[in-house]
PyMOL Python script that loads the backbone (N, CA, C, O; Angstrom):
from pymol import cmd

cmd.read_pdbstr("""\
ATOM      1  N   MET A   1      28.312  32.291  15.845  1.00  0.00           N
ATOM      2  CA  MET A   1      27.992  33.361  16.726  1.00  0.00           C
ATOM      3  C   MET A   1      29.188  33.398  17.787  1.00  0.00           C
ATOM      4  O   MET A   1      29.889  32.386  17.822  1.00  0.00           O
ATOM      5  N   LYS A   2      29.458  34.300  18.533  1.00  0.00           N
ATOM      6  CA  LYS A   2      30.622  34.544  18.789  1.00  0.00           C
ATOM      7  C   LYS A   2      30.079  34.730  20.609  1.00  0.00           C
ATOM      8  O   LYS A   2      30.901  34.884  21.512  1.00  0.00           O
ATOM      9  N   GLU A   3      29.170  34.695  20.747  1.00  0.00           N
ATOM     10  CA  GLU A   3      28.326  34.861  21.757  1.00  0.00           C
ATOM     11  C   GLU A   3      28.246  33.476  22.320  1.00  0.00           C
ATOM     12  O   GLU A   3      28.378  33.392  23.541  1.00  0.00           O
ATOM     13  N   THR A   4      28.052  32.370  21.635  1.00  0.00           N
ATOM     14  CA  THR A   4      28.229  30.971  21.757  1.00  0.00           C
ATOM     15  C   THR A   4      29.527  30.372  22.901  1.00  0.00           C
ATOM     16  O   THR A   4      30.558  31.030  22.761  1.00  0.00           O
ATOM     17  N   PRO A   5      29.621  29.377  23.864  1.00  0.00           N
ATOM     18  CA  PRO A   5      30.373  28.729  24.463  1.00  0.00           C
ATOM     19  C   PRO A   5      31.162  28.051  22.864  1.00  0.00           C
ATOM     20  O   PRO A   5      32.374  27.982  22.658  1.00  0.00           O
ATOM     21  N   THR A   6      30.532  27.807  22.323  1.00  0.00           N
ATOM     22  CA  THR A   6      31.255  26.751  21.588  1.00  0.00           C
ATOM     23  C   THR A   6      32.399  27.428  20.459  1.00  0.00           C
ATOM     24  O   THR A   6      33.475  27.094  19.962  1.00  0.00           O
ATOM     25  N   ILE A   7      31.674  28.314  20.409  1.00  0.00           N
ATOM     26  CA  ILE A   7      32.571  29.153  19.000  1.00  0.00           C
ATOM     27  C   ILE A   7      33.526  30.232  19.783  1.00  0.00           C
ATOM     28  O   ILE A   7      34.350  30.886  19.144  1.00  0.00           O
ATOM     29  N   ASP A   8      33.378  30.379  21.160  1.00  0.00           N
ATOM     30  CA  ASP A   8      34.444  31.004  22.048  1.00  0.00           C
ATOM     31  C   ASP A   8      35.407  29.592  22.017  1.00  0.00           C
ATOM     32  O   ASP A   8      36.277  29.497  21.152  1.00  0.00           O
ATOM     33  N   VAL A   9      35.267  28.867  22.681  1.00  0.00           N
ATOM     34  CA  VAL A   9      36.320  27.999  22.282  1.00  0.00           C
ATOM     35  C   VAL A   9      36.907  27.776  21.243  1.00  0.00           C
ATOM     36  O   VAL A   9      38.095  28.093  21.168  1.00  0.00           O
ATOM     37  N   VAL A  10      36.196  27.120  20.057  1.00  0.00           N
ATOM     38  CA  VAL A  10      37.312  27.450  18.456  1.00  0.00           C
ATOM     39  C   VAL A  10      37.793  28.863  18.332  1.00  0.00           C
ATOM     40  O   VAL A  10      38.960  29.128  18.042  1.00  0.00           O
ATOM     41  N   PHE A  11      37.275  29.369  18.458  1.00  0.00           N
ATOM     42  CA  PHE A  11      37.812  30.784  17.784  1.00  0.00           C
ATOM     43  C   PHE A  11      39.496  31.031  19.098  1.00  0.00           C
ATOM     44  O   PHE A  11      40.596  31.365  18.657  1.00  0.00           O
ATOM     45  N   GLY A  12      39.302  30.834  20.209  1.00  0.00           N
ATOM     46  CA  GLY A  12      40.296  30.258  20.821  1.00  0.00           C
ATOM     47  C   GLY A  12      41.065  29.497  20.454  1.00  0.00           C
ATOM     48  O   GLY A  12      42.210  29.942  20.533  1.00  0.00           O
ATOM     49  N   LEU A  13      41.000  28.546  20.082  1.00  0.00           N
ATOM     50  CA  LEU A  13      41.654  27.414  19.496  1.00  0.00           C
ATOM     51  C   LEU A  13      42.454  27.629  18.250  1.00  0.00           C
ATOM     52  O   LEU A  13      43.516  27.061  17.994  1.00  0.00           O
ATOM     53  N   HIS A  14      41.691  28.718  17.324  1.00  0.00           N
ATOM     54  CA  HIS A  14      42.346  28.929  16.219  1.00  0.00           C
ATOM     55  C   HIS A  14      43.657  29.918  16.365  1.00  0.00           C
ATOM     56  O   HIS A  14      44.743  29.926  15.787  1.00  0.00           O
ATOM     57  N   ALA A  15      43.079  30.751  17.395  1.00  0.00           N
ATOM     58  CA  ALA A  15      43.905  31.818  17.507  1.00  0.00           C
ATOM     59  C   ALA A  15      45.005  31.936  17.914  1.00  0.00           C
ATOM     60  O   ALA A  15      45.967  32.652  17.636  1.00  0.00           O
ATOM     61  N   LYS A  16      44.643  30.619  19.106  1.00  0.00           N
ATOM     62  CA  LYS A  16      46.317  30.369  19.639  1.00  0.00           C
ATOM     63  C   LYS A  16      47.003  29.322  18.105  1.00  0.00           C
ATOM     64  O   LYS A  16      48.212  29.536  18.014  1.00  0.00           O
ATOM     65  N   GLY A  17      46.756  28.832  17.559  1.00  0.00           N
ATOM     66  CA  GLY A  17      47.668  27.849  16.153  1.00  0.00           C
ATOM     67  C   GLY A  17      47.668  29.337  15.365  1.00  0.00           C
ATOM     68  O   GLY A  17      48.646  29.016  14.692  1.00  0.00           O
ATOM     69  N   HIS A  18      47.460  30.316  15.027  1.00  0.00           N
ATOM     70  CA  HIS A  18      47.758  31.108  14.591  1.00  0.00           C
ATOM     71  C   HIS A  18      48.847  32.494  15.089  1.00  0.00           C
ATOM     72  O   HIS A  18      49.472  33.347  14.459  1.00  0.00           O
ATOM     73  N   GLY A  19      48.666  32.165  16.573  1.00  0.00           N
ATOM     74  CA  GLY A  19      49.433  33.194  17.226  1.00  0.00           C
ATOM     75  C   GLY A  19      49.308  34.389  17.209  1.00  0.00           C
ATOM     76  O   GLY A  19      50.181  35.251  17.111  1.00  0.00           O
ATOM     77  N   ILE A  20      47.559  34.548  17.363  1.00  0.00           N
ATOM     78  CA  ILE A  20      47.165  35.859  17.706  1.00  0.00           C
ATOM     79  C   ILE A  20      46.559  35.701  19.112  1.00  0.00           C
ATOM     80  O   ILE A  20      46.740  34.734  19.852  1.00  0.00           O
ATOM     81  N   THR A  21      45.528  37.208  19.474  1.00  0.00           N
ATOM     82  CA  THR A  21      45.338  37.130  20.559  1.00  0.00           C
ATOM     83  C   THR A  21      42.855  36.570  20.185  1.00  0.00           C
ATOM     84  O   THR A  21      42.096  37.264  19.509  1.00  0.00           O
ATOM     85  N   GLN A  22      42.594  35.686  20.682  1.00  0.00           N
ATOM     86  CA  GLN A  22      41.179  35.914  20.472  1.00  0.00           C
ATOM     87  C   GLN A  22      40.894  36.992  19.881  1.00  0.00           C
ATOM     88  O   GLN A  22      40.382  36.598  18.834  1.00  0.00           O
ATOM     89  N   GLU A  23      40.888  38.492  19.863  1.00  0.00           N
ATOM     90  CA  GLU A  23      40.099  39.568  19.920  1.00  0.00           C
ATOM     91  C   GLU A  23      40.432  39.503  18.316  1.00  0.00           C
ATOM     92  O   GLU A  23      39.622  39.388  17.396  1.00  0.00           O
ATOM     93  N   LYS A  24      41.794  39.604  18.252  1.00  0.00           N
ATOM     94  CA  LYS A  24      42.277  39.639  16.919  1.00  0.00           C
ATOM     95  C   LYS A  24      41.828  38.905  15.643  1.00  0.00           C
ATOM     96  O   LYS A  24      41.353  39.331  14.590  1.00  0.00           O
ATOM     97  N   PHE A  25      42.174  37.481  16.136  1.00  0.00           N
ATOM     98  CA  PHE A  25      40.718  36.694  15.543  1.00  0.00           C
ATOM     99  C   PHE A  25      39.730  37.154  15.093  1.00  0.00           C
ATOM    100  O   PHE A  25      39.426  37.540  13.964  1.00  0.00           O
ATOM    101  N   THR A  26      39.077  37.090  16.278  1.00  0.00           N
ATOM    102  CA  THR A  26      37.625  37.428  15.918  1.00  0.00           C
ATOM    103  C   THR A  26      37.985  38.963  15.200  1.00  0.00           C
ATOM    104  O   THR A  26      37.277  38.901  14.195  1.00  0.00           O
ATOM    105  N   ALA A  27      38.412  39.786  15.166  1.00  0.00           N
ATOM    106  CA  ALA A  27      38.053  40.598  14.210  1.00  0.00           C
ATOM    107  C   ALA A  27      38.867  40.268  12.748  1.00  0.00           C
ATOM    108  O   ALA A  27      38.909  40.910  11.698  1.00  0.00           O
ATOM    109  N   ALA A  28      39.227  39.528  12.981  1.00  0.00           N
ATOM    110  CA  ALA A  28      39.666  38.904  11.101  1.00  0.00           C
ATOM    111  C   ALA A  28      38.589  38.479  10.638  1.00  0.00           C
ATOM    112  O   ALA A  28      38.074  38.919   9.610  1.00  0.00           O
ATOM    113  N   ILE A  29      38.141  37.608  11.314  1.00  0.00           N
ATOM    114  CA  ILE A  29      36.547  36.710  11.188  1.00  0.00           C
ATOM    115  C   ILE A  29      35.685  37.705  10.448  1.00  0.00           C
ATOM    116  O   ILE A  29      35.166  37.502   9.351  1.00  0.00           O
ATOM    117  N   ALA A  30      35.570  39.035  11.328  1.00  0.00           N
ATOM    118  CA  ALA A  30      34.785  39.395  11.360  1.00  0.00           C
ATOM    119  C   ALA A  30      34.812  40.670   9.759  1.00  0.00           C
ATOM    120  O   ALA A  30      33.768  41.094   9.263  1.00  0.00           O
ATOM    121  N   ALA A  31      36.567  41.139   9.108  1.00  0.00           N
ATOM    122  CA  ALA A  31      36.804  41.779   8.409  1.00  0.00           C
ATOM    123  C   ALA A  31      36.505  41.077   7.302  1.00  0.00           C
ATOM    124  O   ALA A  31      36.524  41.818   6.319  1.00  0.00           O
ATOM    125  N   MET A  32      36.110  39.445   6.924  1.00  0.00           N
ATOM    126  CA  MET A  32      36.256  39.261   5.978  1.00  0.00           C
ATOM    127  C   MET A  32      34.954  39.108   5.515  1.00  0.00           C
ATOM    128  O   MET A  32      34.912  38.452   4.474  1.00  0.00           O
ATOM    129  N   THR A  33      33.364  39.669   6.129  1.00  0.00           N
ATOM    130  CA  THR A  33      32.381  39.732   5.986  1.00  0.00           C
ATOM    131  C   THR A  33      32.106  40.672   5.149  1.00  0.00           C
ATOM    132  O   THR A  33      32.856  41.643   5.049  1.00  0.00           O
ATOM    133  N   HIS A  34      30.680  40.511   4.201  1.00  0.00           N
ATOM    134  CA  HIS A  34      30.524  41.832   3.320  1.00  0.00           C
ATOM    135  C   HIS A  34      29.828  43.038   4.717  1.00  0.00           C
ATOM    136  O   HIS A  34      30.051  44.241   4.584  1.00  0.00           O
ATOM    137  N   ARG A  35      29.256  42.675   5.596  1.00  0.00           N
ATOM    138  CA  ARG A  35      29.236  43.564   6.598  1.00  0.00           C
ATOM    139  C   ARG A  35      30.037  44.033   7.702  1.00  0.00           C
ATOM    140  O   ARG A  35      29.644  44.677   8.675  1.00  0.00           O
ATOM    141  N   LYS A  36      31.384  43.577   7.401  1.00  0.00           N
ATOM    142  CA  LYS A  36      32.621  43.892   8.396  1.00  0.00           C
ATOM    143  C   LYS A  36      32.305  43.332   9.662  1.00  0.00           C
ATOM    144  O   LYS A  36      33.222  42.950  10.389  1.00  0.00           O
ATOM    145  N   ARG A  37      31.200  43.242   9.990  1.00  0.00           N
ATOM    146  CA  ARG A  37      30.950  42.667  11.385  1.00  0.00           C
ATOM    147  C   ARG A  37      30.002  40.685  11.487  1.00  0.00           C
ATOM    148  O   ARG A  37      29.871  39.759  10.687  1.00  0.00           O
ATOM    149  N   ALA A  38      29.730  40.849  12.430  1.00  0.00           N
ATOM    150  CA  ALA A  38      30.202  38.702  12.717  1.00  0.00           C
ATOM    151  C   ALA A  38      28.573  39.290  13.250  1.00  0.00           C
ATOM    152  O   ALA A  38      28.102  40.309  13.756  1.00  0.00           O
ATOM    153  N   THR A  39      28.047  37.806  12.727  1.00  0.00           N
ATOM    154  CA  THR A  39      26.383  37.666  12.551  1.00  0.00           C
ATOM    155  C   THR A  39      26.395  37.705  14.328  1.00  0.00           C
ATOM    156  O   THR A  39      27.358  37.378  15.021  1.00  0.00           O
ATOM    157  N   THR A  40      25.155  38.157  14.794  1.00  0.00           N
ATOM    158  CA  THR A  40      24.741  38.261  16.137  1.00  0.00           C
ATOM    159  C   THR A  40      23.667  37.258  16.701  1.00  0.00           C
ATOM    160  O   THR A  40      22.587  37.122  16.126  1.00  0.00           O
ATOM    161  N   LEU A  41      24.010  36.517  17.909  1.00  0.00           N
ATOM    162  CA  LEU A  41      22.839  35.096  18.245  1.00  0.00           C
ATOM    163  C   LEU A  41      21.458  35.752  18.432  1.00  0.00           C
ATOM    164  O   LEU A  41      20.688  35.077  19.114  1.00  0.00           O
ATOM    165  N   VAL A  42      21.002  36.872  17.992  1.00  0.00           N
ATOM    166  CA  VAL A  42      19.988  37.820  18.208  1.00  0.00           C
ATOM    167  C   VAL A  42      19.326  37.793  16.741  1.00  0.00           C
ATOM    168  O   VAL A  42      18.137  37.489  16.641  1.00  0.00           O
ATOM    169  N   GLU A  43      20.101  38.113  15.585  1.00  0.00           N
ATOM    170  CA  GLU A  43      19.819  37.651  14.497  1.00  0.00           C
ATOM    171  C   GLU A  43      19.386  36.453  13.903  1.00  0.00           C
ATOM    172  O   GLU A  43      18.429  36.155  13.188  1.00  0.00           O
ATOM    173  N   LEU A  44      20.546  35.713  14.488  1.00  0.00           N
ATOM    174  CA  LEU A  44      20.259  33.798  14.093  1.00  0.00           C
ATOM    175  C   LEU A  44      18.938  33.815  14.396  1.00  0.00           C
ATOM    176  O   LEU A  44      18.114  33.633  13.500  1.00  0.00           O
ATOM    177  N   GLY A  45      18.477  34.080  15.955  1.00  0.00           N
ATOM    178  CA  GLY A  45      16.908  34.055  16.556  1.00  0.00           C
ATOM    179  C   GLY A  45      15.943  34.258  15.360  1.00  0.00           C
ATOM    180  O   GLY A  45      15.206  33.415  14.848  1.00  0.00           O
ATOM    181  N   GLU A  46      16.170  36.039  14.903  1.00  0.00           N
ATOM    182  CA  GLU A  46      14.976  36.583  14.520  1.00  0.00           C
ATOM    183  C   GLU A  46      15.050  35.603  13.184  1.00  0.00           C
ATOM    184  O   GLU A  46      13.959  35.458  12.634  1.00  0.00           O
ATOM    185  N   VAL A  47      16.283  34.838  12.515  1.00  0.00           N
ATOM    186  CA  VAL A  47      16.179  34.372  11.367  1.00  0.00           C
ATOM    187  C   VAL A  47      15.122  32.355  11.349  1.00  0.00           C
ATOM    188  O   VAL A  47      14.468  31.744  10.504  1.00  0.00           O
ATOM    189  N   ALA A  48      15.592  32.060  12.923  1.00  0.00           N
ATOM    190  CA  ALA A  48      14.567  31.070  13.140  1.00  0.00           C
ATOM    191  C   ALA A  48      12.994  31.254  12.999  1.00  0.00           C
ATOM    192  O   ALA A  48      12.201  30.666  12.264  1.00  0.00           O
ATOM    193  N   ALA A  49      12.793  32.287  13.967  1.00  0.00           N
ATOM    194  CA  ALA A  49      11.663  32.688  14.050  1.00  0.00           C
ATOM    195  C   ALA A  49      11.057  32.694  13.139  1.00  0.00           C
ATOM    196  O   ALA A  49      10.011  32.049  13.069  1.00  0.00           O
ATOM    197  N   PHE A  50      11.613  33.570  11.958  1.00  0.00           N
ATOM    198  CA  PHE A  50      10.618  33.911  10.465  1.00  0.00           C
ATOM    199  C   PHE A  50      10.658  32.128   9.880  1.00  0.00           C
ATOM    200  O   PHE A  50       9.621  31.471   9.792  1.00  0.00           O
ATOM    201  N   VAL A  51      11.784  31.666   9.593  1.00  0.00           N
ATOM    202  CA  VAL A  51      11.656  30.397   8.742  1.00  0.00           C
ATOM    203  C   VAL A  51      10.840  29.644   9.665  1.00  0.00           C
ATOM    204  O   VAL A  51      10.291  28.672   9.145  1.00  0.00           O
ATOM    205  N   ALA A  52      10.581  29.849  11.045  1.00  0.00           N
ATOM    206  CA  ALA A  52       9.755  28.894  11.619  1.00  0.00           C
ATOM    207  C   ALA A  52       8.171  28.828  10.863  1.00  0.00           C
ATOM    208  O   ALA A  52       7.360  27.930  10.636  1.00  0.00           O
ATOM    209  N   SER A  53       8.242  30.383  10.609  1.00  0.00           N
ATOM    210  CA  SER A  53       6.556  30.841  10.586  1.00  0.00           C
ATOM    211  C   SER A  53       6.127  31.011   9.736  1.00  0.00           C
ATOM    212  O   SER A  53       7.003  31.162   8.884  1.00  0.00           O
ATOM    213  N   ASP A  54       4.886  31.129   9.219  1.00  0.00           N
ATOM    214  CA  ASP A  54       3.679  31.323   8.205  1.00  0.00           C
ATOM    215  C   ASP A  54       4.114  31.445   6.945  1.00  0.00           C
ATOM    216  O   ASP A  54       4.001  30.829   5.885  1.00  0.00           O
ATOM    217  N   ARG A  55       5.130  33.300   7.719  1.00  0.00           N
ATOM    218  CA  ARG A  55       6.009  34.027   6.644  1.00  0.00           C
ATOM    219  C   ARG A  55       6.863  33.350   5.444  1.00  0.00           C
ATOM    220  O   ARG A  55       6.922  33.595   4.239  1.00  0.00           O
ATOM    221  N   ALA A  56       7.410  32.528   6.160  1.00  0.00           N
ATOM    222  CA  ALA A  56       8.088  31.167   4.906  1.00  0.00           C
ATOM    223  C   ALA A  56       7.791  30.520   4.102  1.00  0.00           C
ATOM    224  O   ALA A  56       8.493  30.215   3.138  1.00  0.00           O
ATOM    225  N   ALA A  57       6.388  30.074   4.381  1.00  0.00           N
ATOM    226  CA  ALA A  57       5.620  29.172   3.936  1.00  0.00           C
ATOM    227  C   ALA A  57       5.785  28.690   2.463  1.00  0.00           C
ATOM    228  O   ALA A  57       5.397  27.708   1.830  1.00  0.00           O
ATOM    229  N   ALA A  58       6.533  29.805   2.185  1.00  0.00           N
ATOM    230  CA  ALA A  58       6.928  29.637  -0.083  1.00  0.00           C
ATOM    231  C   ALA A  58       8.170  28.772   0.682  1.00  0.00           C
ATOM    232  O   ALA A  58       7.998  27.566   0.502  1.00  0.00           O
ATOM    233  N   MET A  59       8.967  28.971   1.216  1.00  0.00           N
ATOM    234  CA  MET A  59      10.401  28.180   1.298  1.00  0.00           C
ATOM    235  C   MET A  59      10.420  27.171   1.750  1.00  0.00           C
ATOM    236  O   MET A  59       9.960  26.980   2.876  1.00  0.00           O
ATOM    237  N   THR A  60      11.024  26.085   0.925  1.00  0.00           N
ATOM    238  CA  THR A  60      11.211  24.598   1.048  1.00  0.00           C
ATOM    239  C   THR A  60      13.066  24.143   0.560  1.00  0.00           C
ATOM    240  O   THR A  60      13.988  24.524  -0.161  1.00  0.00           O
ATOM    241  N   GLY A  61      12.751  23.231   1.424  1.00  0.00           N
ATOM    242  CA  GLY A  61      14.805  23.019   1.048  1.00  0.00           C
ATOM    243  C   GLY A  61      15.982  24.076   1.285  1.00  0.00           C
ATOM    244  O   GLY A  61      17.138  23.933   0.887  1.00  0.00           O
ATOM    245  N   THR A  62      15.369  25.398   2.160  1.00  0.00           N
ATOM    246  CA  THR A  62      15.914  26.348   1.704  1.00  0.00           C
ATOM    247  C   THR A  62      17.206  26.304   2.767  1.00  0.00           C
ATOM    248  O   THR A  62      17.233  25.387   3.589  1.00  0.00           O
ATOM    249  N   VAL A  63      18.215  27.244   2.747  1.00  0.00           N
ATOM    250  CA  VAL A  63      20.029  27.032   3.664  1.00  0.00           C
ATOM    251  C   VAL A  63      19.870  28.107   3.796  1.00  0.00           C
ATOM    252  O   VAL A  63      19.791  28.756   2.754  1.00  0.00           O
ATOM    253  N   ALA A  64      19.717  28.989   5.357  1.00  0.00           N
ATOM    254  CA  ALA A  64      19.618  30.343   5.464  1.00  0.00           C
ATOM    255  C   ALA A  64      20.861  30.367   5.854  1.00  0.00           C
ATOM    256  O   ALA A  64      21.342  29.632   6.716  1.00  0.00           O
ATOM    257  N   ASN A  65      21.778  31.730   4.855  1.00  0.00           N
ATOM    258  CA  ASN A  65      23.073  31.611   5.071  1.00  0.00           C
ATOM    259  C   ASN A  65      23.366  32.686   6.178  1.00  0.00           C
ATOM    260  O   ASN A  65      23.262  33.903   6.028  1.00  0.00           O
ATOM    261  N   LEU A  66      23.676  32.155   7.091  1.00  0.00           N
ATOM    262  CA  LEU A  66      24.288  33.676   8.235  1.00  0.00           C
ATOM    263  C   LEU A  66      25.695  33.907   8.575  1.00  0.00           C
ATOM    264  O   LEU A  66      26.226  34.046   9.677  1.00  0.00           O
ATOM    265  N   THR A  67      26.381  33.922   6.916  1.00  0.00           N
ATOM    266  CA  THR A  67      27.519  34.029   7.677  1.00  0.00           C
ATOM    267  C   THR A  67      28.357  35.503   7.235  1.00  0.00           C
ATOM    268  O   THR A  67      29.531  35.873   7.274  1.00  0.00           O
ATOM    269  N   GLY A  68      26.717  36.256   6.688  1.00  0.00           N
ATOM    270  CA  GLY A  68      27.320  37.492   6.248  1.00  0.00           C
ATOM    271  C   GLY A  68      27.990  37.605   5.521  1.00  0.00           C
ATOM    272  O   GLY A  68      28.718  38.596   5.572  1.00  0.00           O
ATOM    273  N   GLY A  69      28.116  36.737   4.523  1.00  0.00           N
ATOM    274  CA  GLY A  69      29.021  37.560   3.140  1.00  0.00           C
ATOM    275  C   GLY A  69      30.168  36.215   3.089  1.00  0.00           C
ATOM    276  O   GLY A  69      30.741  35.958   2.030  1.00  0.00           O
ATOM    277  N   ILE A  70      30.399  35.486   4.219  1.00  0.00           N
ATOM    278  CA  ILE A  70      31.900  35.082   4.515  1.00  0.00           C
ATOM    279  C   ILE A  70      32.038  33.825   3.109  1.00  0.00           C
ATOM    280  O   ILE A  70      32.862  33.550   2.237  1.00  0.00           O
ATOM    281  N   ILE A  71      30.559  33.292   3.600  1.00  0.00           N
ATOM    282  CA  ILE A  71      30.127  31.738   1.909  1.00  0.00           C
ATOM    283  C   ILE A  71      28.831  32.676   1.450  1.00  0.00           C
ATOM    284  O   ILE A  71      27.917  33.147   2.126  1.00  0.00           O
ATOM    285  N   VAL A  72      29.082  32.744   0.222  1.00  0.00           N
ATOM    286  CA  VAL A  72      28.089  33.197  -0.736  1.00  0.00           C
ATOM    287  C   VAL A  72      27.982  32.247  -1.795  1.00  0.00           C
ATOM    288  O   VAL A  72      28.772  31.927  -2.683  1.00  0.00           O
ATOM    289  N   ASP A  73      26.574  31.781  -1.440  1.00  0.00           N
ATOM    290  CA  ASP A  73      26.024  30.579  -2.335  1.00  0.00           C
ATOM    291  C   ASP A  73      24.545  30.786  -2.683  1.00  0.00           C
ATOM    292  O   ASP A  73      23.951  29.955  -3.370  1.00  0.00           O
TER     293      ASP A  73
END
""", "prot")
cmd.dss("prot")
cmd.show_as("cartoon", "prot")
cmd.util.cbc("prot")
cmd.orient("prot")
């Protein structure tokens, strides 16, 4: 998630390696998703709350894919 300090640093390093601004790198990553935008920290929190709730009781050994479609499994 772009709002996290770790990803901010990682995106900065990748952008520098590609010779582009961090904003352009972030936009390029978002453009690769099915939704054409990055997953937000709020969305991550909502998924975490769901999988920790009784509503997800039938889910076992599941990976919650929050890539927005960059990775399809």
